[in-house]
C-alpha positions in Angstrom: -41.8 29.9 28.2 -43.0 31.2 24.8 -39.8 33.2 24.4 -37.7 30.1 25.2 -39.7 28.0 22.7 -39.4 30.8 20.0 -35.6 30.9 20.6 -35.3 27.1 20.3 -37.3 27.1 17.0 -35.2 29.9 15.6 -32.0 28.1 16.5 -33.3 24.9 15.0 -34.3 26.7 11.8 -30.8 28.4 11.6 -29.1 25.1 12.1 -31.1 23.5 9.4 -30.4 26.3 7.0 -26.7 26.1 7.8 -26.7 22.4 7.1 -28.5 22.8 3.8 -26.0 25.4 2.8 -23.0 23.5 4.0 -20.2 23.9 3.3 -20.4 27.7 2.6 -16.7 28.4 3.2 -13.3 26.6 3.3 -12.9 23.6 5.6 -9.8 23.1 7.7 -8.4 19.6 8.2 -5.8 19.1 10.9 -3.1 16.5 10.1 -1.4 15.9 13.4 1.9 14.8 11.8 4.7 16.5 10.0 4.5 17.5 6.3 5.9 15.1 3.8 5.2 11.8 5.7 2.8 9.1 4.7 0.0 10.6 6.9 0.4 14.0 5.3 0.5 12.5 1.8 -2.7 10.5 2.2 -4.3 13.4 4.1 -3.7 15.9 1.3 -4.9 13.4 -1.3 -8.2 13.0 0.6 -8.5 16.8 1.1 -8.0 17.4 -2.6 -10.8 15.0 -3.5 -13.1 16.2 -0.7 -12.7 19.8 -2.0 -13.7 18.6 -5.5 -16.8 16.9 -4.1 -18.1 19.6 -1.8 -17.1 22.6 -3.9 -15.0 24.4 -1.3 -11.3 24.4 -0.5 -10.2 21.9 2.1 -7.0 23.3 3.7 -4.7 21.0 5.5 -2.9 22.2 8.7 0.0 20.2 10.1 0.1 20.4 13.9 2.5 17.6 14.8 4.0 16.5 18.2 3.5 13.8 20.8 2.7 11.1 18.3 -0.2 13.1 16.9 -1.8 13.9 20.2 -1.2 17.7 20.1 -3.0 18.3 16.8 -5.8 15.8 17.8 -6.4 17.6 21.1 -6.5 20.9 19.3 -9.1 19.6 16.9 -11.2 18.3 19.8 -11.4 21.8 21.2 -12.5 23.3 17.8 -16.0 24.7 17.3 -18.4 21.9 16.2 -19.5 23.9 13.1 -18.4 21.4 10.4 -15.4 23.5 9.4 -12.7 21.6 11.3 -11.9 18.0 10.6 -9.3 15.7 12.2 -7.2 13.4 10.1 -7.0 10.4 12.4 -4.5 7.5 12.4 -4.0 4.2 14.0 -1.8 6.0 16.6 -4.2 8.8 17.5 -7.4 6.8 17.3 -6.3 3.7 19.1 -2.7 3.3 20.2 -2.0 6.6 22.0 -4.9 6.2 24.6 -3.6 2.7 25.3 0.1 3.7 26.0 0.0 7.3 27.1 -0.8 8.4 30.6 -1.7 12.0 29.7 -3.7 12.1 26.4 -5.8 15.3 26.3 -8.6 13.9 24.2 -10.8 10.9 24.0 -11.2 10.2 20.3 -14.4 8.2 20.6 -16.1 10.8 22.9 -14.7 14.0 21.4 -15.2 13.1 17.7 -17.7 11.7 15.4 -16.2 9.2 13.0 -16.9 10.3 9.4 -15.2 7.2 8.0 -12.0 5.1 7.6 -10.4 6.1 4.4 -7.2 4.2 3.7 -5.2 1.3 4.9 -1.4 0.6 4.4 -0.5 -3.0 5.2 2.9 -3.5 6.9 5.8 -5.5 5.5 8.9 -6.9 7.2 12.0 -5.5 5.5 15.6 -6.4 6.4 18.9 -4.7 5.6 20.9 -5.9 2.6 23.4 -8.5 3.8 21.3 -10.1 6.5 21.6 -13.8 5.7 17.8 -14.6 6.3 16.2 -15.4 2.9 12.7 -15.6 4.3 10.7 -14.6 7.4 10.8 -18.3 8.5 14.6 -18.2 8.3 14.6 -14.9 10.3 12.5 -16.3 13.1 14.6 -19.4 13.3 17.8 -17.2 13.5 16.3 -15.1 16.2 15.3 -18.1 18.3 18.8 -19.6 17.9 20.5 -16.4 19.0 18.2 -14.6 21.5 18.7 -10.9 21.5 21.3 -10.9 18.7 19.1 -9.4 16.0 17.6 -5.9 16.2 14.4 -4.3 14.9 13.9 -0.6 14.5 10.9 1.4 15.9 10.0 5.0 15.1 9.7 5.7 18.8 8.1 4.4 22.0 4.4 3.7 21.5 4.3 4.3 17.8 2.6 1.9 15.4 6.0 0.8 14.1 7.1 -0.3 17.6 3.7 -2.0 18.2 4.1 -3.9 14.9 7.6 -5.0 16.0 6.3 -6.2 19.3 3.4 -8.0 17.6 6.0 -9.8 15.4 8.0 -10.9 18.5 4.9 -12.0 20.4 3.3 -14.0 17.6 6.5 -15.7 16.4 8.5 -16.1 19.6 11.4 -14.4 17.9 13.7 -12.8 20.5 14.5 -9.5 18.8 15.9 -6.3 20.4 13.7 -3.3 19.6 15.7 -0.2 19.0 13.8 3.1 19.2 14.5 6.0 16.8 13.0 9.5 16.7 10.6 9.0 13.8 10.0 6.7 10.9 12.6 8.1 8.5 15.4 7.9 11.1 14.3 4.3 11.8 14.6 3.4 8.1 18.0 5.2 7.9 19.1 3.1 10.8 18.4 -0.1 8.9 20.0 1.3 5.8 23.2 2.1 7.7 23.3 -1.3 9.3 22.7 0.0 12.8 19.7 -2.3 13.1 18.7 -5.4 11.1 15.1 -4.9 10.2 11.9 -2.9 10.4 8.1 -3.5 10.1 6.4 -0.6 8.5 4.1 0.2 5.6 5.3 0.0 2.0 4.8 3.8 1.5 7.7 4.5 3.8 10.0 1.8 2.4 9.1 1.5 -1.3 12.0 3.6 -2.7 14.6 1.7 -0.6 13.2 -1.7 -1.7 13.3 -0.6 -5.3 17.0 0.4 -5.0 17.8 -3.0 -3.4 18.8 -1.3 -0.2 16.2 -3.3 1.7 14.7 -6.7 1.1 11.0 -7.5 1.9 10.5 -10.9 3.5 6.8 -11.0 4.4 3.6 -9.0 4.2 1.5 -8.5 7.4 -1.8 -8.6 5.5 -4.5 -11.0 4.4 -3.2 -11.1 0.8 -0.1 -10.3 -1.2 0.5 -6.8 -2.3 0.3 -5.9 -6.0 3.5 -4.0 -5.8 5.3 -7.0 -4.2 3.7 -10.0 -5.9 6.5 -12.4 -5.0 6.6 -11.6 -1.3 4.4 -14.0 0.8 2.1 -13.1 3.6 2.9 -14.1 7.1 -0.3 -16.2 7.0 1.1 -18.2 4.0 4.2 -18.9 6.2 2.2 -20.3 9.1 2.2 -17.0 11.1 -1.4 -15.7 10.7 -1.3 -13.6 13.9 1.3 -11.2 12.3 -1.2 -8.8 10.8 -0.7 -5.1 11.1 -1.1 -1.9 9.2 -1.2 1.8 9.4 -4.7 3.1 8.7 -6.4 6.5 8.5 -9.8 8.0 9.2 -11.6 11.3 9.3 -13.4 12.7 12.3 -15.2 15.9 13.2 -16.0 17.4 16.7 -18.8 15.3 18.1 -21.4 18.0 18.4 -21.2 18.9 14.7 -24.8 18.9 13.4 -25.9 15.5 12.2 -26.8 16.9 8.7 -23.3 18.2 8.3 -21.9 14.8 9.4 -24.1 13.1 6.9 -22.9 15.4 4.1 -19.3 14.6 4.9 -20.0 10.9 5.1 -21.7 11.0 1.7 -18.8 12.9 0.2 -16.3 10.4 1.7 -18.2 7.5 0.3 -18.0 9.1 -3.1 -14.2 9.7 -2.7 -13.6 6.0 -1.8 -14.9 4.8 -5.1 -13.2 7.6 -7.2 -10.9 6.0 -9.7 -8.2 8.6 -9.4 -8.2 8.4 -5.6 -8.1 4.6 -5.6 -5.3 4.5 -8.3 -3.2 7.0 -6.4 -3.5 5.1 -3.2 -2.6 1.9 -5.1 0.6 3.5 -6.4 1.7 3.6 -2.7 0.4 0.1 -1.8 -2.5 1.7 0.1 -6.1 0.5 -0.1 -9.3 2.5 0.3 -11.4 1.3 3.2 -15.0 0.9 1.9 -16.9 0.0 5.1 -20.3 0.6 6.6 -20.4 2.4 9.9 -21.0 -1.0 11.7 -18.0 -2.5 9.8 -15.8 0.4 10.7 -16.8 0.1 14.4 -16.1 -3.6 14.4 -12.7 -3.0 12.7 -11.7 -0.4 15.3 -12.8 -2.6 18.2 -10.6 -5.4 16.8 -7.7 -3.0 16.6 -8.2 -1.8 20.2 -8.3 -5.4 21.4 -5.1 -6.4 19.5 -3.0 -3.4 20.4 -4.1 -3.4 24.0 -2.9 -7.0 24.3 0.4 -6.1 22.6 1.0 -3.0 24.7 0.3 -4.9 28.0 2.6 -7.8 27.1 5.4 -5.5 26.1 4.8 -3.2 29.1 4.7 -0.1 26.8 3.7 3.1 28.6 4.6 6.7 28.1 4.4 9.1 31.1 
């Protein structure tokens, strides 16, 4: 009994020392999406600022596949020592478990949420030449000619498809959803005139809008975007239910010591008010998510409820 107690006290003392000294070596952050995409860009920006705050390198590792599930599952199996983080997304944290039969992780059981760090509101963009001058016009056109107009998705069960289905369900627009293998192919499909429109974040569409290859008709957010001041929100047009975004958060294996989690949360809170971080997000029409833990939990719960309803109504399921 004494030996067991001594061992416990020694372990507790070592854990406390490790937490006080944390981080004492580089941290690895798994980004479960390909390099060069919006998730990778935002993830690397966060990693750069986290490194500056904690005084150790934060190395990003891209492990993509299965809408982010492969990399997320790998992070769930990592040692809970504070040196592996997961860069979570709307898809990996909420949508995948709703639409996939075989997801080899449970985000809210396998990970502790360090914080939500960035939010990219979606916009409705249409191909150049489509006669609709506004989202109201577009909805009316789609109701007059059911199934005639098409909307791109980046694949079955992705947030881009979910946003397209939400648009259909909230407006009654009868649009045909056309799946592509990724966000960039979906955008290229609109540019080529293969499909009529897409709902995605401005980060993915900004350069095409600037060149006049696409036209933004509405913003799926609570307010207009600074980079698109003349584009109204869906709420302004009488369609408040069309609200969607791509958002990102940071997690760590759930058994990571509390003191290490607290260190990461404090560092993240500092990052979210850093002027350079905020400015660089703003240049992509992305916002920092300054939320208390309770606010973050409420936000995620709302997202689960919304996308569960959308997935069920659209009968989206991936075997």
